[in-house]
N, C-alpha and C positions, 0 to 999 in steps of 0.2 A: 659632676659630668660620668657618663657611661662610654668605660673606654676598654677594647680586648687585648688581651693579653695570652702569650702561650702557658703553657702549664706549667712547663717550669718557673715561672717570674712567679708566681701562687704562695703568698704567706699566708702568716697568721696575722691580725689586724686586718686583712680586707674580705670588702662586701663582697660578696657574686650577685652580680643581678640577672645571670642568666648562666647556667650553665652549657649554652649553646650543645644540646645533645638532642638527635630525635627523643617525642615522645613517649616512654615509655621504656628507655632505651638504660633507665639507670631507678634505682628503689628509693630516691631521697622524698624526707615528706614535705620538703620547700625545693622549689627551683631560687629563690633567692631568700640568704643569709648571710651571716659573717662566720667566717674561716676562724678557730680557735686555738688549733694545735696543729702540727706537721701530721699527725695521724688522720687528721680532718681530710688532707689534702694524698695523702697516699690512697684512702677509699676511693675517692675518685678514679688517680688512677686505670683503678683496673677493670674502670665501666666504659676506659676508651676515650674520656674526656680530655679532649688535645686542646683547646682553647676556652677561655671562658671571656666573659662579661663581666667585670668591675665596676661598684657605684662608687669613685674618687670624693663625697661627698659621704660616705658614711663608712670607709675603712680608707686603708692606703693606699696611695698611687703608687704609679708606673708614669714615671713623668714622661719617656719620650711614645707611649704609646697610640695605639692609631685613636679616634675618635671612632664611638658608634656611627656617628652620619659618613666621617671620611671611610670606612668600612663600606656602610651601602652606596655611598657614588661611588666609590672603586667598582664593587661587584658589579654595580647596574650597570657598567658604562662596558665591562667584559660581558656581557650578558648582551647589549646591544650588539655590541660587534660580532657575539656568536650569530646572532640570528641573519641580521645583515650580510653575512661571508656567505649563504646560502638560500639558494633561491628555493622561493617554496611551490608545490606540488598543488592547482587548483583542485576543488572538489568537485566528483561527475556530478552531485546532484545539490542544488542551493539548500543552506540551512533551513529558510521557512518551508521547504518542501518537505524536507527529512524528518522534522523536528516532529511530526504527526505521530509517523510511524514511529521513531525516536521513544516517545512517549509510551505507546504501547510496549513496545520491546522491555524496555527498562520495567515497567509493572513487572511483565511478565517471569523476567529476567527474578527480580527481586521474590516474586513466590516461588516457583521452584526452590531457587537456593533455602527459603525457608521451611521448604520442604523439605529437602535433602537433610541442611543441618538436625533437623527437628526428628528424623528418622535415624540419623547416626546415636542420636541424645540418648534412644530405645533401644541400640542395636541393632538396629537393621543397617545392611547392604546398600551401599554405595550402587544403582543402576547405571551404568555408561548411558544408555541407551534413551536414556529420559533426558540427559545431563545434558549431548552432546547437539541436540536441537535447541538449543538456550542456548548456545557460544555459536553455532554458525548463524541463529539472527541476531546477537552483538555484534560478529563479524559483520555481515553481510552491510548490518548498518552502519558501523565504521570505515567501510570499504568507502561506500556511497557520500558520508560527510560524516569526518570524526569527528565533529566538533558540537554534532547535534545532542549522540548521546551521553558523552562527556559531558557535557554540560548539566544534563538532567543530572548526573552523579555528585552535583554539589549540592542539589536540594536535598539534603539530609535529617531525620531525627532522630535525636538521641536515642531514643528505645527502641530503636531498628541498626542500631550501628551493624554489629554483626554481619548482617547480611547483605546491609546498604555496600557495605566496604566491598564484600568477597563479588558482587557485580561490577562497585567503579573499577578495583583493582581489575579486574577481567579487561574491562573494556580499553583501560589504559594500557593495557601491555598487547593485545589486539592492536592499538594503534601505535604505540610502538614499535612493534614488529614490522606493522608494515610500512614506516620509515626505515627502517634495518633493514627493508625489501628482501625480509626471509621468506621461501613459498608458503601455498598456501596450505600445506600440510602442517608443516612449523607454527603458520598462526594461532592454527585454530587448538593444535595440541598444547602449546601457549598460553592460550588463552583458556580453554579446561583447567589448567595448573591454576590458572591466576584467579577462577571462578571456585576453585575445590582447596587453594590453598591456606584457609583460614580454619580449616574440616575439623582440625585436631581441639579449636575450643570448645567442639563439644563436648572433649573427657574433662575438658577445668570444671571444675565447684561452683557452681555457679552464683555462692558466694563471694567467689578471686572475680571471673567474670564480668560481674557486672558490681564489685565495688564502686559507690562514689565517692572515690578520693586515693589517693596514691599508697599502691601496694608496700607492708611488709619486705622485709630481706627474705623470708620466709616463705610469702606469697607472690612472692616476685619469679623464684626459683621456680617456683608452680607454674606459674602461667608459662612461664619459660618454655617446659616440655612439651605446649602445644603443638610443637615446630614435631619433633621426634617424634607425635602420639598423631597428629596427621600422615608423617608420610611412612607412618607403620597402616595406617587404613587405608592409602592410596596402594598400598606395597598390596596388602590381602584382597582389592579391587580386580577384579578380573577386566584385560581391555583398558587398563588405564596405560596409557603411554610414558616411557621412562623420564620424557622428557619437561610430562606434568607435575612427575614427581620431584624431579629435581624443582623444579618453583617449588614446590611446600615445604622443599626439607629445606631449601637456601635461603629462604624470603628476609632472614633475620639474620644470614653472615656479611660483614664489612670488609672492606679491601685491605685494609690492616691489620687485621684477624682480632679483632676486638668482634665482631657480633656471634651467635650461637645457632646451633650448638657445639661445632665442631673445632669454634675459630678459626675456620678456612680464610687463607689470608690469597690475595693476587690472583694468579691463575686456577689457582685450587676452584674457586669461585667460578663454574661455569658461565656462559654469557645470559643464558637465563636466569640464573639465581641472581644477578649484578642487578639487572635490566629489574625484578621481581621489587630487589630491593629499595631502587628507588622509587618504584611505581608504590608502595606498599607505605613507604612514610612519607611521599606525598600527598596521600590523598588520608590517612592518618590526621597528619598536622592539618589540610582545611575540612576538615569536619569537627561536629559538634557530636561533643563525650557528652557521658552526668556530669566528667568533673575538669571536662573543657571546651574552653567555645573555638569555634575553627576559624584558622588563622585565612588570610585572604591567600589566594594562589598566586597570584605576584611575588611575596615578600616570602614564601615557603619557596618558591623557582628558587629567590635569589640564597638563602640558609642550605638547597640541598650544592648551588654550587660553590658556597662558601665550604660547605662540611665536603666535599668533593677534595680538595686536602688530603685530606686523607680517609673517611669511610669511606667514598664513593670511587667509581671508576670516572676520569673527570673528564675525557672521550665519551661516555654513557651519558655518562649527566648533561654535558651540552647537545648530545642530539634530543633526548627527552626534550628540554627546553624548547629546541625546535620543532619538537614533534607537535604539542600545546600553543606556543606562545608566551611571549615574556607575560602579557595579558590576555587568558583563555578567554572564552564566551562568558558572557554572564560579571563581567569585572568594573567594577565601580572606578572611573578613572575619569583625572580632572584636567580640561584643556586649555592652551593655551589663554584660549580668548577669552575663561571665566566663569567658564561653564562646566556642569556637572554630565554627562553621558554613560552608557552603558553600553559595554563591546557588544554586537547584536549576531558579527561573523569577521573570521578573521581577514585580511583584506589579500585580495589577488597579486599582488608583487611585493608586499613585504607585510611581516608579521606586527609592527611598527606604525600599521597602518591602516588596523582596520577600518570596519562599517560600526559608527555608534552613536547610539540612542539618545541624542539631547532631551535631559530631562531637566536642571534646573540653572539659571542663571547667579552662580557665587557672588559679583558684582551689585547687581540689585535686590539681589535678596529673592526672589521669588521663583514657584515654580515654572517652565513649562512648557507649552503643548508638546507632546513628544514627536519628536525631528530626526530622521537617519542622516547621518551626515557621513559619508565615505571618505574620510582622511586622505585615500590613496590619486582622489581625485585632484584638479589644481584649482588655482582663482578662476572664479565664474562660473565650473561647474560645481560651486555644493563643498570643495573641498579647502585649502587653505586654513589647516589647522594642523592641532597637533596635541597628543599626549603627554603632557609631563610629570604624573605621576600617578599613581594610585589612591584612590580612598579606603576609608569602612564603611560598608553602610549603615553600621549598628550610630556609628557618629550622625550620621544623618536621618536616622529611623524609617530606613527604606529596604524594601527586599528587591535587589535588583533583577528576580526573576519573574513578577510580577508584570515586566517591560519588555519579557521579551517573547 
């Protein structure tokens, strides 16, 4: 049985099933292993690990600890309360109308970031005048319909992760800032910071940046230096706003002081840095990497909510969840009626009642002719169904984005 325990309950003889921290937030070779000594436990503490999941079938037990399923159910219920407690703002433009434009914006932005980062690697300087129009187009698309461009950000290729991640963080930050009702100038400055937040990785050796596996402790320290390197690059670049530099310099800080490079905590981290850290982890965990298969957004949002107990500001995590919804566009979901569907657009009244493209009948075991169901509509008008959970596309051997 998988159970969740506090760090101070961890003992030699226990089997760690999940370290319960963000990907690449630690240099351990494996996420699952048996704890042999007190020294092993002390090593975990320096990386901000506060809670872990243990497998009681492979090691010692903690009798009164919550099971993994109990934790998931509890967190999901809290997330539901978060999104139900606040009204949503309708999109100025429908998803289907914005998607064509968003595809072009996404393509151009990825090409631009590839060029910028390639230039930095060979010693050239960033030309802000060439970057600002990219951020402007991303912002305009997000303001028309935030789901279109953000959903495209989930279509990621392993070998271009660094470039795509930068575009996705930009788009997510712009959407987040808009939800926070920041003014237009601030939104664009933070978006610029998001687009350039990982620029320091171009100064990290390719052997470490593209290593197909876990980093050693020494390699991990080299990788962590990308934050300071990126901050220095931006500080030396003319016409870069201070808020954009803050995003690049603070996106790996953690609310409890366990991040890097400054081990800042609480209000020592600007709200821009705190928002960037949430967005950065969300996109990293939902991305396919050489050594990591991306997780489904709903599961990652649950982790972010769980981690907000220590690593992130709880209110900001809740605002982020309300920004993109518990079931973002492209999510594969199971319905109470026994059907599978793809979320193709957020609902007008509730984030729990999106428009779903139904594609499979679980009870009968066969594919359906795709049909759109608006879960916000009542009986007799195409609704009268509800989401009961999310599904892993790999399990069903399908790509949700082929249906959008």
